[in-house]
Residue, then its C-alpha position, 0 to 999 in steps of 0.5 A: m530532156r523535157r526542157i529541150a523538147e519544150v524549147l524545140h517545140d516553141d522554135h519556129r524552125v521546127g516542123r516536128v520533134y521526136t523524143e525518146t527516153k532512156d527506157e524507150a531507147y533501151q526497149r528499142f535496143l532490146k528489140i533490134f538486138k533480140d537475136e544477139p544474146r551477147l549484146l543483150a547480156g551487157a546492155r543497161p538502160e542507163a547506158l543509152p541516152a535519151s534523145a530528141t530528133v528534130v525535123p526542120f520546117g522549111q529551109v534551115d541552115l542546119r550547121k548554123w542551127a546546130v551551133e545555136l543548139w550547142s550554146t542553148f544546150p551545153e549539157a547535150s552529149s551530141i548535136e548532129p545535123m544530118i544533111w541529105a546531100e552529104i549522106r547521099a554522097t557518102q552512101a553513093a561512094r560506099y554502095g556505088t549508086a547516086d540514085l538513093r532516095p532521101p529519108c523524107p521529102p523536102s516538104g517534111e515526112y512521108h505519110 
């Protein structure tokens, strides 16, 4: 995880990197499912992955970049580009609205 974060921080296409250790993921899981004792009973910190979430800087071909990241980090369990136009279409079809707000503005994150 540390190597991945270091490589990403040095990439000019990266606007920001958010990392989460296995323990942080477990703590977040406990908080989210605090009212679900059956889920909590079977939860184990080692079952949750460490992760790095990347916010790109500028216009980046996310699919191409994901392929590059796969070749750089073959040990990664998943690399998934989140393309807002595709997410919006899926959500609009599911919830019946095309007026969904993107998770963050094209220039970066909400402050």
